[in-house]
C-alpha positions in Angstrom: 19.6 -10.2 6.1 16.1 -8.7 6.7 16.1 -5.2 8.3 12.6 -4.4 9.7 12.3 -0.9 10.9 8.6 -0.5 11.9 6.2 -2.2 14.2 6.0 -5.8 12.8 4.4 -9.1 13.7 6.4 -11.1 16.2 5.0 -14.3 14.5 6.4 -13.0 11.2 9.8 -12.5 12.7 9.8 -16.0 14.3 8.8 -17.5 10.9 11.8 -15.9 9.2 14.3 -16.8 11.9 13.1 -20.4 12.2 13.8 -20.7 8.5 17.3 -19.6 9.0 17.1 -16.0 7.8 19.0 -13.3 9.8 16.6 -10.6 11.0 17.3 -7.3 12.7 14.2 -5.6 14.1 14.2 -2.0 15.3 10.8 -0.3 15.1 12.2 3.1 16.1 14.6 3.6 13.1 14.0 6.6 10.9 15.8 9.4 9.3 19.6 9.6 9.9 19.4 6.7 12.3 18.0 4.5 9.6 20.6 5.6 7.1 23.4 4.7 9.6 21.8 1.3 10.4 21.4 0.4 6.7 25.1 1.5 6.1 26.2 -0.7 9.1 24.2 -3.8 8.4 24.0 -3.8 4.5 20.7 -5.7 4.4 19.3 -7.4 1.3 15.7 -6.8 2.3 14.4 -3.7 4.0 10.9 -3.8 5.5 9.1 -0.5 6.3 5.6 0.6 7.2 5.4 4.4 7.6 9.1 5.0 7.7 10.4 7.0 4.8 12.9 5.4 2.4 14.9 8.1 0.8 17.7 8.3 -1.7 20.1 8.5 1.3 18.7 5.2 2.8 18.9 3.4 -0.6 22.5 4.6 -1.2 23.6 3.4 2.3 23.6 -0.2 1.2 25.2 -1.6 -1.9 23.7 -5.0 -1.0 20.0 -3.9 -0.9 17.9 -5.9 -3.3 14.2 -5.4 -2.3 12.2 -2.9 -0.2 8.9 -4.2 1.1 6.2 -1.9 2.2 4.2 -3.5 5.0 1.1 -2.0 3.7 -0.4 -0.8 0.4 0.7 2.8 -0.5 4.4 3.4 -1.4 4.5 7.2 -1.5 6.9 7.1 1.5 9.4 5.2 -0.7 11.5 6.8 -3.4 10.4 4.2 -5.9 11.8 6.0 -8.9 15.3 6.2 -7.4 15.2 2.6 -6.2 14.3 1.5 -9.7 17.4 3.3 -11.1 19.5 1.3 -8.7 17.9 -2.0 -9.8 16.1 -2.5 -6.5 12.7 -4.2 -6.3 9.9 -2.5 -4.5 7.0 -4.6 -3.2 3.8 -3.9 -1.2 0.9 -5.8 0.4 -2.3 -4.5 -1.1 -5.6 -5.2 0.7 -4.0 -6.7 3.9 -4.8 -3.7 6.0 -8.2 -2.8 4.3 -10.4 -4.0 7.2 -8.4 -2.0 9.8 -8.6 1.2 7.8 -12.3 0.7 7.0 -13.0 0.3 10.7 -11.2 3.5 11.5 -13.1 5.4 8.8 -16.4 4.2 10.3 -15.1 5.1 13.7 -14.4 8.7 12.6 -17.9 8.9 11.1 -19.5 7.7 14.3 -17.3 9.8 16.5 -18.2 13.0 14.6 -21.9 12.2 14.5 -22.1 11.6 18.2 -19.4 14.2 19.2 -17.5 11.5 21.2 -14.4 13.5 21.7 -16.2 16.3 23.5 -18.2 13.7 25.5 -14.9 12.2 26.7 -13.4 15.7 27.4 -16.3 16.9 29.5 -16.3 13.7 31.6 -12.6 14.0 32.3 -13.2 17.6 33.4 -16.0 16.4 35.7 -18.7 18.1 33.7 -22.2 16.8 32.7 -23.3 18.3 29.3 -25.9 15.9 28.0 -28.1 18.7 26.5 -25.5 20.0 24.0 -25.4 16.6 22.3 -29.1 16.4 21.5 -28.6 17.7 18.0 -26.6 14.6 16.8 -28.3 13.4 13.7 -27.6 9.6 13.6 -26.5 7.7 10.5 -29.5 5.6 9.5 -30.9 6.8 6.2 -28.1 9.3 5.5 -25.9 9.1 2.4 -22.3 8.1 2.4 -20.3 9.1 -0.7 -17.2 7.1 -1.5 -14.6 8.5 -3.9 -12.6 5.6 -5.1 -13.8 2.0 -4.7 -10.8 -0.2 -4.0 -10.3 -2.7 -1.2 -10.8 -0.3 1.7 -13.7 1.6 0.2 -15.6 -1.6 -0.5 -15.2 -2.6 3.2 -16.4 0.8 4.3 -19.5 0.4 2.0 -20.3 -3.0 3.7 -20.2 -1.5 7.1 -22.2 1.6 6.1 -24.9 -0.6 4.6 -25.0 -2.5 7.9 -25.8 0.8 9.6 -28.7 1.3 7.1 -27.0 4.1 5.3 -27.4 4.9 1.6 -24.1 4.5 -0.3 -23.0 6.1 -3.5 -19.6 5.7 -5.1 -17.4 7.0 -7.9 -14.5 5.1 -9.4 -13.0 5.0 -12.8 -13.7 1.3 -12.7 -17.3 0.5 -11.6 -17.8 -2.7 -9.7 -21.1 -4.4 -9.4 -21.7 -4.2 -5.7 -25.1 -4.9 -4.1 -26.5 -1.8 -2.3 -24.0 0.6 -3.8 -25.2 3.2 -6.4 -22.4 4.2 -8.8 -22.5 7.7 -10.2 -20.6 9.1 -13.2 -18.6 11.9 -11.6 -17.1 13.1 -8.3 -19.4 16.1 -8.6 -22.4 13.9 -8.3 -21.0 12.3 -5.1 -20.5 15.8 -3.6 -24.0 16.9 -4.4 -25.7 13.8 -3.0 -23.6 12.8 0.0 -24.0 13.9 3.6 -20.7 12.3 4.4 -17.8 12.0 1.8 -15.0 9.5 2.4 -11.8 9.6 0.3 -10.2 6.4 -0.9 -7.8 7.3 -3.7 -4.0 7.1 -3.9 -1.7 10.1 -3.9 -1.0 10.7 -7.6 -0.3 13.9 -9.6 -4.0 13.8 -10.6 -5.3 13.5 -7.0 -2.8 15.7 -5.2 -4.7 18.7 -3.7 -8.0 17.4 -5.3 -9.9 18.6 -2.2 -9.7 22.4 -2.8 -12.1 25.3 -2.6 -14.0 24.3 -5.7 -14.4 20.7 -4.4 -15.5 21.8 -0.9 -18.0 24.4 -2.2 -19.8 21.6 -4.1 -20.4 19.7 -0.8 -23.4 20.3 1.5 -23.0 23.0 4.0 -23.3 20.6 6.9 -21.4 17.7 5.3 -18.7 15.6 6.8 -15.4 14.9 5.0 -13.4 11.7 6.0 -9.8 11.1 4.9 -8.1 7.9 5.8 -6.1 7.9 2.5 -3.4 10.5 2.2 -2.9 14.1 3.6 -1.6 15.2 0.2 -5.2 14.9 -1.2 -6.1 18.0 0.7 -5.4 21.6 0.0 -5.2 22.3 3.8 -5.4 26.1 3.4 -8.7 25.9 1.4 -10.0 23.4 4.0 -9.2 25.7 6.9 -11.1 28.6 5.2 -14.0 26.3 4.5 -14.2 25.2 8.1 -14.3 28.9 9.2 -17.0 29.9 6.8 -19.2 26.8 7.2 -19.9 26.3 10.9 -21.7 23.0 10.5 -18.9 21.4 8.3 -16.7 18.7 9.9 -13.5 16.9 8.9 -12.3 13.6 10.2 -8.8 12.5 9.3 -6.1 10.0 10.0 -3.6 11.7 7.8 -2.1 15.3 7.7 0.6 16.9 5.7 4.0 17.1 7.2 3.5 14.3 9.8 6.6 13.6 11.8 8.8 10.7 10.7 9.6 9.7 14.3 7.1 7.6 16.3 6.9 10.0 19.3 7.5 13.8 19.5 5.8 17.1 20.2 3.9 18.3 17.1 1.2 20.8 16.3 -0.8 21.2 13.1 -3.3 24.0 12.5 -6.1 21.6 11.3 -5.5 19.2 14.2 -6.2 22.1 16.6 -9.5 23.1 14.9 -12.6 22.3 17.1 -14.4 20.7 14.1 -11.6 18.4 13.1 -11.3 14.9 14.5 -7.9 13.5 14.0 -5.9 10.3 14.7 -2.2 9.6 14.5 -2.0 7.8 11.1 -3.2 4.6 12.8 -5.3 3.2 10.0 -3.4 0.0 9.8 -2.5 -0.1 13.5 -4.4 -3.1 14.7 -3.0 -6.4 15.8 -5.2 -8.2 13.2 -3.8 -6.0 10.4 -0.3 -6.4 11.8 -0.6 -10.2 11.6 -2.0 -10.3 8.1 0.6 -7.9 6.8 3.3 -9.8 8.6 2.3 -13.0 6.9 2.3 -11.4 3.5 5.7 -9.7 4.0 7.2 -13.0 5.1 5.8 -14.7 2.0 7.1 -12.0 -0.3 10.5 -12.0 1.4 11.0 -15.8 1.5 9.9 -16.2 -2.2 12.3 -13.5 -3.3 15.2 -15.0 -1.3 14.4 -18.5 -2.6 13.8 -17.9 -6.3 14.4 -14.2 -6.9 10.9 -13.2 -8.0 8.1 -11.1 -6.7 4.5 -11.8 -7.6 2.9 -9.3 -10.0 0.2 -8.3 -7.4 3.0 -7.1 -5.0 5.6 -5.9 -7.5 5.3 -2.1 -7.5 8.0 -1.2 -10.0 8.0 -4.2 -12.3 7.2 -2.3 -15.4 10.0 0.2 -14.7 12.5 -2.4 -13.6 12.0 -4.9 -16.4 15.2 -6.3 -17.8 15.6 -8.6 -20.8 18.2 -11.4 -20.8 19.2 -13.8 -23.5 19.1 -17.3 -22.1 21.1 -19.7 -24.3 20.2 -23.4 -24.0 21.8 -26.4 -25.7 19.6 -29.4 -25.6 18.9 -32.8 -27.1 16.4 -32.8 -30.1 12.9 -33.8 -29.2 9.6 -32.7 -27.7 10.7 -33.7 -24.2 13.5 -31.1 -24.2 11.1 -28.4 -25.3 8.6 -29.5 -22.7 11.2 -29.4 -19.9 12.3 -25.9 -21.0 9.0 -24.2 -21.4 7.3 -25.8 -18.4 10.2 -24.7 -16.2 10.2 -21.2 -17.5 6.4 -20.9 -16.9 6.6 -22.4 -13.4 9.3 -19.8 -12.6 7.3 -16.8 -14.0 9.6 -16.1 -16.9 8.2 -13.6 -19.4 9.3 -14.5 -22.9 9.7 -11.8 -25.5 11.0 -14.0 -28.4 12.8 -17.2 -29.1 15.2 -18.4 -31.8 16.1 -22.1 -32.4 19.0 -23.4 -34.6 20.5 -26.8 -35.1 23.9 -27.4 -33.5 27.0 -28.7 -35.3 26.9 -31.7 -32.9 24.3 -34.2 -34.2 21.2 -34.6 -32.2 21.4 -31.2 -30.4 19.8 -27.8 -31.0 20.5 -24.3 -29.7 17.7 -22.3 -28.2 18.0 -18.6 -27.5 15.3 -17.0 -25.4 15.0 -13.2 -24.9 13.0 -12.6 -21.7 12.8 -11.6 -18.1 12.7 -13.7 -14.9 14.8 -15.1 -12.0 18.4 -15.7 -12.8 18.4 -19.0 -10.9 16.6 -20.5 -13.9 20.0 -21.5 -15.1 20.4 -23.9 -12.2 16.9 -25.3 -12.6 17.2 -26.0 -16.3 20.6 -27.6 -15.9 19.1 -30.4 -13.7 17.4 -32.0 -16.7 19.2 -34.8 -18.5 17.8 -33.6 -21.9 19.6 -30.2 -21.5 23.3 -30.2 -22.1 24.2 -26.6 -21.2 22.6 -23.3 -20.0 24.1 -19.9 -19.9 23.3 -16.2 -20.3 24.5 -14.2 -23.3 
């Protein structure tokens, strides 16, 4: 069973059900309600987007085999605990990159042209054209990108189309036309008029935007964050906003966001007049929903069919790796070996070592393979006439 507990592509659900998979879809599940539903349904596959998957959720199902994040980041999932329970965690990197990049550019444009205030005055029946005459425009200004992954690269493409200058810092530099790479974050902060964050939430990046970071930026700079709220020391940012009257912050993410889809909620930064915020909607477009839905379906079907997850999606593979000893009794000859190794490669088996010995029965050999891969390899190998017996030791 697939339990999908966030907004998800209807086409993706249709694809699963048409192939005979049982699907329960409830986009409003979260917290205790999610725990109870998992306990009741005992799903094998849990699909989430922004919903938190805690120890309690994981413990609620003894049948749970894989958690799929319908997006890239997995900091809302207790990956470490899932790993201790032998549960696979997968994600869909790059599939929502365009949507998040579009939102980042939207925040940049909105701050530059003060769109929120424009809307507000019109709704109040007021005409205030004169106060917006100081808007600078984007052409010729410098956008600094910290991190240069899928989303950041798409932001760069769009900024260049606006005739902006683009500088970037990443531990891995990528040869990208029109983008100037610099050797440190400090260089980005010194050069950029607008700084956009595109790094994951890690121990090394948590709270990276602090007083020291902010004081290295230009007094009238704009900071954009469509990555993670945990990157920001919000107390330091609040002080910086108060002491730098021309500094702006645009964000799609804040610390302590509600787990529910709708509720009353206030945040000090969200109430600040020079903070433009959105409701963690970076991936919330129908286009992104469709792309992510297709990828989730592909991951889920492949796992259900052959018990494996592709490396690009497998978040906890290195932590979850298990070695098995596969014991194969086969007829002597190159055909037997070809059948064995081709099948192992096709089914993504990682081989650590092998040991081959002659059998007492004439014309047979015993092959022991220590490695990691889908357990249904036993069935696949047994289908060959050259192979007499397959088992796990």
